[in-house]
VOMI-832119 format. One record per residue (C-alpha): x, y negated, z negated; residue number from 1. Coordinates in steps of 0.5 Angstrom, whole numbers. Layout:
VOMI-832119
- px; py; pz; nr
- X; Y; Z; NUM
...
//
This chain:
VOMI-832119
- px; py; pz; nr
- 55; 16; 30; 1
- 61; 17; 35; 2
- 66; 20; 29; 3
- 61; 25; 27; 4
- 60; 28; 35; 5
- 68; 28; 35; 6
- 68; 32; 28; 7
- 63; 37; 30; 8
- 66; 38; 37; 9
- 72; 40; 34; 10
- 69; 44; 29; 11
- 66; 48; 34; 12
- 73; 49; 38; 13
- 76; 52; 31; 14
- 71; 57; 32; 15
- 74; 60; 38; 16
- 80; 62; 33; 17
- 80; 68; 28; 18
- 86; 64; 24; 19
- 82; 58; 22; 20
- 76; 62; 19; 21
- 78; 60; 12; 22
- 79; 53; 15; 23
- 71; 54; 18; 24
- 68; 56; 11; 25
- 71; 49; 8; 26
- 69; 45; 14; 27
- 62; 48; 13; 28
- 62; 45; 5; 29
- 65; 39; 8; 30
- 59; 38; 13; 31
- 54; 36; 9; 32
- 58; 30; 7; 33
- 59; 28; 14; 34
- 51; 28; 16; 35
- 50; 24; 10; 36
- 54; 18; 13; 37
- 51; 13; 18; 38
- 57; 8; 20; 39
- 56; 1; 20; 40
- 59; -4; 25; 41
- 64; -9; 21; 42
- 67; -15; 23; 43
- 74; -14; 23; 44
- 81; -18; 23; 45
- 84; -24; 19; 46
- 78; -28; 21; 47
- 73; -24; 17; 48
- 77; -23; 10; 49
- 72; -21; 4; 50
- 73; -20; -4; 51
- 70; -14; -5; 52
- 65; -14; -12; 53
- 61; -8; -16; 54
- 54; -8; -15; 55
- 54; -8; -22; 56
- 56; -15; -23; 57
- 53; -18; -16; 58
- 48; -24; -18; 59
- 50; -23; -25; 60
- 57; -26; -27; 61
- 63; -26; -24; 62
- 67; -19; -26; 63
- 67; -13; -22; 64
- 72; -16; -16; 65
- 77; -11; -13; 66
- 84; -13; -16; 67
- 91; -10; -16; 68
- 94; -10; -23; 69
- 100; -14; -24; 70
- 99; -20; -19; 71
- 97; -27; -23; 72
- 101; -31; -19; 73
- 101; -33; -11; 74
- 107; -30; -9; 75
- 108; -25; -13; 76
- 108; -18; -9; 77
- 104; -12; -9; 78
- 106; -6; -11; 79
- 106; 1; -7; 80
- 102; 6; -11; 81
- 98; 0; -15; 82
- 91; 3; -17; 83
- 85; -1; -15; 84
- 82; -4; -21; 85
- 76; -9; -22; 86
- 77; -16; -26; 87
- 74; -23; -27; 88
- 74; -27; -20; 89
- 80; -30; -18; 90
- 84; -33; -12; 91
- 90; -29; -11; 92
- 92; -26; -5; 93
- 91; -19; -8; 94
- 83; -20; -8; 95
- 83; -21; 0; 96
- 81; -15; 4; 97
- 81; -15; 11; 98
- 78; -9; 15; 99
- 82; -6; 22; 100
- 79; -1; 27; 101
- 82; 6; 26; 102
- 83; 11; 31; 103
- 76; 14; 30; 104
- 70; 10; 32; 105
- 66; 9; 26; 106
- 72; 9; 21; 107
- 76; 3; 18; 108
- 82; 1; 15; 109
- 83; -4; 9; 110
- 88; -8; 9; 111
- 90; -11; 2; 112
- 93; -18; 1; 113
- 95; -22; 7; 114
- 101; -17; 9; 115
- 98; -12; 15; 116
- 103; -7; 13; 117
- 99; -5; 7; 118
- 93; -1; 6; 119
- 87; 2; 1; 120
- 90; 10; 1; 121
- 87; 16; -3; 122
- 93; 19; -7; 123
- 94; 26; -6; 124
- 88; 27; -1; 125
- 87; 35; 0; 126
- 80; 35; 5; 127
- 74; 37; 2; 128
- 78; 40; -4; 129
- 81; 33; -6; 130
- 79; 33; -14; 131
- 73; 28; -17; 132
- 77; 22; -20; 133
- 83; 21; -15; 134
- 87; 15; -15; 135
- 85; 10; -10; 136
- 91; 6; -9; 137
- 96; 1; -5; 138
- 100; 4; 0; 139
- 104; 3; 7; 140
- 100; 4; 13; 141
- 100; 11; 15; 142
- 94; 12; 20; 143
- 92; 18; 17; 144
- 85; 20; 14; 145
- 86; 18; 8; 146
- 87; 11; 10; 147
- 80; 11; 14; 148
- 74; 9; 11; 149
- 66; 9; 13; 150
- 62; 3; 11; 151
- 54; 5; 10; 152
- 50; 0; 9; 153
- 44; 1; 4; 154
- 41; -6; 5; 155
- 41; -13; 4; 156
- 48; -13; 4; 157
- 50; -7; -1; 158
- 54; -1; 2; 159
- 57; 5; 0; 160
- 65; 6; 2; 161
- 66; 14; 4; 162
- 73; 16; 5; 163
- 74; 20; 11; 164
- 78; 26; 9; 165
- 74; 28; 3; 166
- 67; 25; 5; 167
- 67; 23; -2; 168
- 65; 16; -5; 169
- 69; 10; -8; 170
- 66; 9; -14; 171
- 68; 6; -21; 172
- 71; 10; -26; 173
- 66; 12; -32; 174
- 61; 8; -29; 175
- 64; 1; -32; 176
- 65; -5; -29; 177
- 69; -9; -35; 178
- 75; -12; -33; 179
- 81; -6; -32; 180
- 76; -1; -30; 181
- 79; 4; -24; 182
- 76; 5; -18; 183
- 77; 12; -16; 184
- 74; 17; -11; 185
- 67; 21; -13; 186
- 62; 25; -10; 187
- 56; 22; -7; 188
- 50; 20; -11; 189
- 46; 14; -13; 190
- 47; 9; -17; 191
- 51; 1; -17; 192
- 57; 4; -20; 193
- 59; 7; -13; 194
- 56; 1; -9; 195
- 60; -5; -6; 196
- 58; -12; -3; 197
- 64; -16; 1; 198
- 64; -23; 0; 199
- 66; -28; 5; 200
- 72; -31; 2; 201
- 70; -37; 6; 202
- 62; -38; 5; 203
- 62; -33; -2; 204
- 56; -30; 1; 205
- 55; -23; 2; 206
- 56; -20; 9; 207
- 50; -17; 11; 208
- 49; -13; 18; 209
- 41; -14; 18; 210
- 35; -13; 14; 211
- 33; -7; 12; 212
- 25; -6; 13; 213
- 22; 1; 11; 214
- 17; 2; 16; 215
- 16; 9; 16; 216
- 20; 15; 12; 217
- 26; 13; 9; 218
- 32; 17; 11; 219
- 32; 24; 8; 220
- 36; 25; 2; 221
- 35; 17; 0; 222
- 32; 15; -7; 223
- 35; 8; -8; 224
- 33; 4; -2; 225
- 34; -4; -3; 226
- 28; -7; 0; 227
- 30; -14; -3; 228
- 36; -18; -7; 229
- 33; -23; -12; 230
- 36; -29; -14; 231
- 38; -32; -21; 232
- 32; -31; -25; 233
- 27; -28; -20; 234
- 23; -23; -23; 235
- 19; -17; -20; 236
- 12; -17; -22; 237
- 7; -13; -17; 238
- 9; -8; -13; 239
- 5; -3; -8; 240
- 7; 2; -3; 241
- 3; 4; 3; 242
- 3; 11; 5; 243
- 2; 14; 12; 244
- -3; 21; 12; 245
- 4; 25; 12; 246
- 7; 21; 5; 247
- 11; 18; 9; 248
- 12; 10; 7; 249
- 8; 6; 11; 250
- 10; -1; 8; 251
- 13; -4; 2; 252
- 10; -10; -2; 253
- 12; -14; -8; 254
- 11; -20; -11; 255
- 16; -24; -15; 256
- 17; -31; -19; 257
- 21; -36; -21; 258
- 20; -41; -27; 259
- 18; -47; -25; 260
- 16; -52; -31; 261
- 16; -58; -26; 262
- 10; -56; -22; 263
- 3; -59; -22; 264
- -2; -54; -22; 265
- -10; -54; -19; 266
- -16; -51; -23; 267
- -18; -45; -19; 268
- -24; -45; -15; 269
- -26; -38; -19; 270
- -23; -35; -25; 271
- -23; -28; -22; 272
- -22; -28; -15; 273
- -23; -21; -13; 274
- -30; -18; -13; 275
- -37; -20; -12; 276
- -38; -26; -14; 277
- -40; -32; -10; 278
- -35; -36; -6; 279
- -36; -43; -10; 280
- -33; -49; -9; 281
- -33; -52; -2; 282
- -29; -59; -5; 283
- -22; -61; -7; 284
- -18; -57; -13; 285
- -17; -61; -19; 286
- -11; -62; -23; 287
- -11; -57; -29; 288
- -9; -61; -35; 289
- -8; -55; -39; 290
- -4; -50; -34; 291
- -3; -43; -37; 292
- 4; -41; -38; 293
- 3; -35; -32; 294
- 2; -41; -27; 295
- 9; -44; -29; 296
- 13; -40; -24; 297
- 13; -40; -16; 298
- 11; -34; -13; 299
- 13; -30; -7; 300
- 11; -24; -2; 301
- 16; -19; 0; 302
- 13; -15; 6; 303
- 17; -9; 9; 304
- 24; -13; 6; 305
- 21; -20; 9; 306
- 20; -26; 4; 307
- 15; -31; 4; 308
- 13; -37; 0; 309
- 14; -40; -5; 310
- 6; -41; -7; 311
- 2; -42; -14; 312
- -2; -37; -12; 313
- -3; -31; -8; 314
- -10; -28; -5; 315
- -14; -25; 0; 316
- -15; -30; 6; 317
- -22; -30; 4; 318
- -21; -30; -4; 319
- -25; -23; -4; 320
- -21; -17; -3; 321
- -16; -15; -8; 322
- -14; -9; -4; 323
- -7; -10; -1; 324
- -9; -4; 4; 325
- -14; -9; 7; 326
- -9; -15; 8; 327
- -4; -10; 13; 328
- -5; -8; 19; 329
- -6; 0; 20; 330
- 1; 1; 22; 331
- 4; -2; 16; 332
- 8; -8; 20; 333
- 3; -14; 20; 334
- 1; -18; 13; 335
- -5; -23; 13; 336
- -6; -27; 6; 337
- -7; -34; 3; 338
- -2; -38; -1; 339
- -4; -44; -5; 340
- 1; -49; -6; 341
- -2; -55; -9; 342
- -9; -57; -7; 343
- -9; -53; -1; 344
- -9; -46; 2; 345
- -4; -44; 7; 346
- -6; -38; 11; 347
- -1; -33; 14; 348
- -3; -29; 20; 349
- 1; -22; 22; 350
- 7; -24; 18; 351
- 7; -32; 21; 352
- 5; -38; 18; 353
- 0; -41; 22; 354
- 2; -48; 21; 355
- -5; -50; 18; 356
- -8; -51; 11; 357
- -15; -51; 8; 358
- -18; -53; 2; 359
- -23; -48; 0; 360
- -25; -41; 1; 361
- -31; -44; 4; 362
- -27; -46; 10; 363
- -23; -40; 10; 364
- -21; -38; 18; 365
- -23; -32; 21; 366
- -18; -27; 24; 367
- -18; -20; 26; 368
- -14; -16; 20; 369
- -13; -10; 24; 370
- -9; -13; 29; 371
- -2; -17; 29; 372
- -4; -22; 33; 373
- -4; -29; 30; 374
- -11; -31; 33; 375
- -16; -35; 29; 376
- -21; -39; 28; 377
- -23; -45; 23; 378
- -28; -50; 21; 379
- -24; -56; 22; 380
- -30; -61; 20; 381
- -37; -61; 20; 382
- -38; -60; 27; 383
- -31; -58; 30; 384
- -29; -51; 29; 385
- -23; -49; 33; 386
- -20; -43; 36; 387
- -12; -43; 35; 388
- -9; -37; 40; 389
- -1; -36; 40; 390
- 0; -43; 36; 391
- -4; -47; 41; 392
- -11; -50; 40; 393
- -15; -46; 45; 394
- -22; -48; 44; 395
- -24; -55; 39; 396
- -30; -59; 38; 397
- -35; -52; 38; 398
- -41; -52; 33; 399
- -38; -45; 30; 400
- -33; -40; 32; 401
- -33; -34; 28; 402
- -31; -26; 28; 403
- -25; -26; 31; 404
- -23; -18; 33; 405
- -18; -15; 38; 406
- -18; -9; 42; 407
- -14; -3; 40; 408
- -9; -4; 46; 409
- -8; -11; 43; 410
- -10; -14; 50; 411
- -18; -16; 49; 412
- -20; -22; 45; 413
- -28; -22; 43; 414
- -31; -27; 38; 415
- -37; -30; 37; 416
- -38; -38; 39; 417
- -44; -43; 39; 418
- -41; -49; 43; 419
- -47; -54; 43; 420
- -52; -51; 37; 421
- -50; -47; 31; 422
- -57; -43; 33; 423
- -54; -41; 40; 424
- -49; -36; 39; 425
- -45; -33; 45; 426
- -41; -27; 45; 427
- -34; -28; 49; 428
- -29; -23; 51; 429
- -23; -26; 54; 430
- -26; -33; 53; 431
- -31; -31; 58; 432
- -38; -31; 56; 433
- -42; -24; 56; 434
- -48; -25; 52; 435
- -53; -29; 49; 436
- -55; -33; 46; 437
- -58; -30; 39; 438
- -59; -33; 33; 439
- -55; -28; 29; 440
- -50; -24; 31; 441
- -46; -19; 26; 442
- -42; -12; 26; 443
- -38; -14; 33; 444
- -32; -10; 35; 445
- -29; -5; 39; 446
- -31; 2; 40; 447
- -25; 7; 37; 448
- -21; 9; 43; 449
- -25; 6; 49; 450
- -22; -2; 48; 451
- -30; -4; 50; 452
- -34; -8; 45; 453
- -40; -6; 41; 454
- -44; -11; 37; 455
- -51; -12; 33; 456
- -54; -19; 35; 457
- -62; -21; 34; 458
- -66; -27; 37; 459
- -72; -30; 33; 460
- -79; -30; 36; 461
- -85; -33; 32; 462
- -91; -28; 32; 463
- -97; -31; 29; 464
- -94; -36; 25; 465
- -89; -31; 22; 466
- -81; -31; 24; 467
- -79; -24; 27; 468
- -72; -21; 30; 469
- -71; -18; 36; 470
- -65; -14; 36; 471
- -60; -12; 41; 472
- -55; -7; 40; 473
- -49; -6; 45; 474
- -44; 0; 45; 475
- -39; -1; 51; 476
- -43; -1; 57; 477
- -50; 1; 54; 478
- -55; -3; 51; 479
- -61; -2; 47; 480
- -66; -8; 46; 481
- -72; -7; 41; 482
- -78; -11; 40; 483
- -79; -16; 35; 484
- -82; -13; 30; 485
- -78; -6; 30; 486
- -73; -6; 24; 487
- -67; -4; 27; 488
- -61; -2; 21; 489
- -54; -3; 22; 490
- -50; 3; 26; 491
- -45; 7; 22; 492
- -39; 10; 26; 493
- -36; 17; 27; 494
- -33; 18; 33; 495
- -35; 18; 38; 496
- -42; 18; 35; 497
- -46; 12; 33; 498
- -52; 13; 29; 499
- -58; 8; 27; 500
- -65; 8; 25; 501
- -70; 5; 28; 502
- -76; 3; 24; 503
- -84; 1; 27; 504
- -90; -1; 23; 505
- -96; 3; 24; 506
- -101; -2; 25; 507
- -107; 3; 25; 508
- -106; 5; 18; 509
- -109; 0; 12; 510
- -108; 4; 6; 511
- -102; 4; 1; 512
- -99; 10; 2; 513
- -92; 8; 3; 514
- -90; 14; 7; 515
- -95; 13; 12; 516
- -94; 5; 14; 517
- -89; 6; 18; 518
- -85; 11; 22; 519
- -77; 12; 23; 520
- -73; 15; 28; 521
- -66; 17; 28; 522
- -62; 15; 34; 523
- -55; 19; 35; 524
- -51; 15; 41; 525
- -45; 19; 44; 526
- -41; 12; 47; 527
- -36; 18; 50; 528
- -41; 22; 54; 529
- -46; 17; 54; 530
- -51; 22; 51; 531
- -57; 20; 47; 532
- -61; 23; 42; 533
- -68; 21; 38; 534
- -70; 25; 32; 535
- -77; 22; 29; 536
- -82; 25; 24; 537
- -78; 21; 18; 538
- -83; 16; 15; 539
- -79; 12; 10; 540
- -73; 11; 7; 541
- -67; 14; 12; 542
- -61; 13; 10; 543
- -54; 15; 14; 544
- -49; 19; 10; 545
- -42; 21; 12; 546
- -38; 27; 9; 547
- -31; 27; 12; 548
- -31; 26; 19; 549
- -39; 29; 19; 550
- -46; 26; 19; 551
- -52; 27; 15; 552
- -59; 24; 13; 553
- -63; 23; 7; 554
- -70; 21; 8; 555
- -77; 22; 7; 556
- -83; 25; 11; 557
- -90; 23; 11; 558
- -92; 27; 6; 559
- -87; 24; 1; 560
- -82; 30; 1; 561
- -75; 29; 1; 562
- -71; 32; 7; 563
- -64; 33; 8; 564
- -63; 33; 16; 565
- -56; 35; 20; 566
- -53; 31; 26; 567
- -57; 34; 31; 568
- -64; 33; 28; 569
- -64; 40; 24; 570
- -67; 40; 17; 571
- -63; 43; 12; 572
- -67; 42; 5; 573
- -73; 40; 3; 574
- -76; 38; -4; 575
- -83; 36; -4; 576
- -86; 31; -7; 577
- -89; 35; -13; 578
- -82; 37; -16; 579
- -80; 30; -15; 580
- -85; 27; -19; 581
- -88; 20; -18; 582
- -83; 17; -22; 583
- -78; 22; -21; 584
- -71; 21; -18; 585
- -67; 26; -13; 586
- -61; 26; -9; 587
- -58; 30; -4; 588
- -52; 31; -2; 589
- -48; 36; 3; 590
- -40; 38; 2; 591
- -35; 38; 7; 592
- -36; 46; 7; 593
- -43; 46; 9; 594
- -46; 47; 1; 595
- -52; 43; -1; 596
- -53; 40; -8; 597
- -59; 37; -10; 598
- -61; 34; -17; 599
- -68; 31; -19; 600
- -73; 30; -24; 601
- -80; 29; -24; 602
- -80; 23; -30; 603
- -75; 18; -33; 604
- -74; 22; -39; 605
- -75; 29; -36; 606
- -68; 33; -35; 607
- -65; 34; -28; 608
- -65; 41; -24; 609
- -59; 42; -21; 610
- -59; 47; -14; 611
- -53; 50; -10; 612
- -56; 52; -3; 613
- -63; 53; -6; 614
- -60; 57; -13; 615
- -60; 53; -19; 616
- -52; 51; -20; 617
- -49; 54; -27; 618
- -47; 50; -32; 619
- -43; 53; -38; 620
- -46; 51; -45; 621
- -52; 46; -42; 622
- -59; 47; -44; 623
- -61; 40; -41; 624
- -58; 36; -36; 625
- -59; 29; -38; 626
- -55; 26; -32; 627
- -51; 26; -26; 628
- -45; 22; -27; 629
- -41; 24; -21; 630
- -43; 28; -16; 631
- -37; 28; -10; 632
- -32; 33; -6; 633
- -25; 34; -5; 634
- -23; 31; 2; 635
- -18; 37; 3; 636
- -22; 43; 1; 637
- -29; 41; 0; 638
- -30; 44; -8; 639
- -35; 40; -12; 640
- -32; 34; -17; 641
- -38; 33; -22; 642
- -39; 30; -29; 643
- -46; 31; -33; 644
- -48; 28; -38; 645
- -51; 32; -44; 646
- -54; 27; -48; 647
- -59; 21; -45; 648
- -58; 18; -52; 649
- -55; 11; -52; 650
- -47; 11; -53; 651
- -47; 18; -52; 652
- -40; 21; -50; 653
- -42; 29; -50; 654
- -40; 31; -42; 655
- -38; 37; -38; 656
- -34; 37; -32; 657
- -33; 41; -27; 658
- -28; 42; -22; 659
- -30; 47; -17; 660
- -31; 54; -21; 661
- -28; 51; -27; 662
- -32; 47; -32; 663
- -30; 44; -39; 664
- -32; 40; -44; 665
- -30; 33; -46; 666
- -32; 27; -51; 667
- -31; 20; -50; 668
- -32; 15; -44; 669
- -29; 18; -38; 670
- -33; 17; -32; 671
- -32; 14; -25; 672
- -25; 12; -23; 673
- -22; 15; -29; 674
- -23; 22; -28; 675
- -18; 25; -23; 676
- -19; 32; -20; 677
- -13; 36; -18; 678
- -14; 38; -10; 679
- -10; 45; -11; 680
- -12; 48; -17; 681
- -17; 47; -23; 682
- -14; 42; -28; 683
- -18; 35; -29; 684
- -14; 29; -32; 685
- -19; 24; -36; 686
- -17; 17; -38; 687
- -21; 17; -44; 688
- -23; 10; -47; 689
- -25; 9; -55; 690
- -26; 3; -59; 691
- -21; 1; -64; 692
- -23; -4; -68; 693
- -28; -10; -66; 694
- -33; -9; -61; 695
- -28; -11; -55; 696
- -22; -7; -57; 697
- -21; -2; -53; 698
- -16; 3; -53; 699
- -14; 9; -48; 700
- -12; 16; -49; 701
- -10; 21; -43; 702
- -13; 28; -43; 703
- -12; 34; -39; 704
- -18; 39; -38; 705
- -22; 36; -45; 706
- -16; 36; -49; 707
- -11; 30; -51; 708
- -4; 32; -47; 709
- 0; 27; -52; 710
- -1; 22; -58; 711
- 1; 16; -54; 712
- -5; 10; -54; 713
- -6; 5; -49; 714
- -9; -1; -48; 715
- -9; -1; -41; 716
- -8; 4; -35; 717
- -8; 3; -28; 718
- -6; 6; -22; 719
- -6; 13; -26; 720
- -4; 18; -20; 721
- -3; 25; -20; 722
- 0; 30; -15; 723
- -4; 35; -12; 724
- -3; 41; -16; 725
- -4; 36; -23; 726
- 3; 39; -25; 727
- 5; 31; -26; 728
- 2; 25; -27; 729
- 4; 17; -27; 730
- 1; 10; -29; 731
- 3; 3; -31; 732
- 1; 3; -38; 733
- 0; -3; -43; 734
- 2; -1; -51; 735
- 0; -7; -53; 736
- -6; -11; -54; 737
- -7; -18; -50; 738
- -11; -24; -49; 739
- -12; -23; -42; 740
- -15; -17; -38; 741
- -11; -11; -36; 742
- -16; -6; -34; 743
- -14; -9; -26; 744
- -8; -9; -22; 745
- -9; -15; -18; 746
- -4; -21; -15; 747
- -7; -26; -19; 748
- -2; -30; -23; 749
- -6; -27; -30; 750
- -5; -20; -29; 751
- 2; -20; -27; 752
- 4; -24; -33; 753
- 4; -19; -39; 754
- 9; -14; -37; 755
- 7; -7; -36; 756
- 11; 0; -37; 757
- 11; 6; -32; 758
- 9; 12; -36; 759
- 11; 19; -32; 760
- 9; 25; -34; 761
- 8; 23; -41; 762
- 15; 19; -42; 763
- 15; 11; -42; 764
- 21; 10; -37; 765
- 25; 4; -38; 766
- 25; -2; -33; 767
- 21; -6; -29; 768
- 16; -2; -24; 769
- 11; -3; -19; 770
- 5; 2; -18; 771
- 7; 9; -17; 772
- 4; 14; -11; 773
- 5; 21; -9; 774
- 9; 23; -3; 775
- 7; 29; 0; 776
- 13; 28; 4; 777
- 18; 28; -2; 778
- 13; 32; -6; 779
- 15; 26; -11; 780
- 13; 20; -14; 781
- 15; 13; -11; 782
- 15; 7; -13; 783
- 19; 0; -13; 784
- 23; -2; -18; 785
- 27; -8; -20; 786
- 35; -6; -22; 787
- 39; -12; -24; 788
- 39; -17; -18; 789
- 35; -13; -13; 790
- 28; -9; -11; 791
- 29; -2; -9; 792
- 25; 4; -8; 793
- 26; 10; -12; 794
- 24; 17; -13; 795
- 22; 20; -19; 796
//
């Protein structure tokens, strides 16, 4: 940026002279062009000669190369005043361009041909008032500003070329790269017609100063950033963006594929990997004699611009997590996953290949998904579990090794190991045994903000011929130990508090009243201050709930009433057992604003009663509440989001939707994640599903506030996303019926095979896209898009 500093300093000097007032106004107009330019250091001299090709042609054909008209033989002269045009590639000297440093740092002169006295020149240059369409020509070397050019690298070898004199960009006339199209000057904007590749004359490879990885907010004003160039026949089939809380880009994740008709395919262990299905298999995958069309490709992951692969299929390491966010570290810089190649799984930890493989998801390694470390454990054989750290085997021959965790600062390693017997598990910190033995260790990790370990461990104790477990909870320096007959819940964390419940049997009671058989205490422990609070009086079924950063409890008292207890022990609400009824249903929810919503009914067929802060919650046109399908809250402002079922009959589609104080009726199957409530304002989008044809032939339509917003009908709608004020919406959709289930967007091959379309504000956008996300930082949708031979991050 030295050239930028130089020009600003010169500009400040001009401010001291009144006679330059008019010039100052012109420079103020020129300043945005200067600020938009980021110089790239370029190779210079005869050892770095280039062909220059348009991004409209690169990777597609041999057209679009800079050319001097009329030069078609080796010894023909290059005429002064000739306009640079584009033409199909040849080897004549008028295609050779060499860069030389100019007298202004960051700017280069461009030599044409093999003679050092010819330069690329802007005809009739007039500073920032140089008109669009000005001729880019061949001229004698003058060392003036209209022969100085700045190269701005967009990523993966793609450049914009700025003229110093005007701040404008070298561009194809008419956005055309057909033979004889002129290269001229134009205002800076985005598009491949003003982007160029510098192809090394010797290697025929594009010059790339370094890969561009999107790790945070893209540069202001950037709307078309290349994250990956594609080879011939490669195509984008899956794209995701992760955002930070402020809406800036945390990571880019794409999957691309390339046809490979000669590969051997092996049968999956599960047809649908992501979900609650049990992990089956455990043996070697068998040959698939009738492979699907979508399997005859090589698949690659492109993460933050880094290409990893090829694989036959790509999964989470344990093949049970389809959320890409769970594959990526919280800082967005490292990813872990497993790719199938042939009969084996090949894990990648923290962007790095581990160098090992495993046969089955039952053998999948244990690692820390939140850490950039590559440490993992794996069962290599029946009695040979190993721990690999920094690529070296640290431990081997153990009966069991698992639960690998790293501290927030990355310095401390925690894991569970059984060296001699699987029934004797110990906890290890930095390879030093700190506790054990236990029969079971779970919920192990480090306390937030302390780099101190926690874990939940149990020892089996036989009492009166029955097995019981004595539980130990360790939180940093504090250990809690409980008797074998005490039932201790898994801890819930809300920094700096950890909450769990301790149930003790009432041995003196011999009756059948479930509310008198045991007593439950709620324990609240602050691991920063070492404060411990216990709240008794709870008799049955104490559940710990989180709302925002706050915690509350829903439990039953000894008389059978349902109670809502605040963090700290205060009872906020009580619903007696008489109101609830013997076979009744009850739920209590606390909003982030402190509002208490309660609904209950005293028998299965009876209507619900709905209250807010102890008073009936008014609903428009609802005589009876026969179901509460959604009762949630907007995380940013706490307003209630609710869907009320007005009819209990089978197949009922008569519902009332509530967003804060706004209510409207809707018909159709529009529940669960098919409802999208505006954070700002009242609007609600609904994806309504209805039958079309046979029982399995469902179609979808988009509604806003209970009314369809267009006539478009879809077979699937995924990643439906709205702006906070619901003024805009976007989704990936399918317009045609497919044999494969298209209602999900996963990295499994079949879900990527059928092409989806991008829907933005009711319009189907041409092109191949990933999933849209709304960026608070940009106040726009961001999405990955394939444009020709590249994948780009674009704004919509």
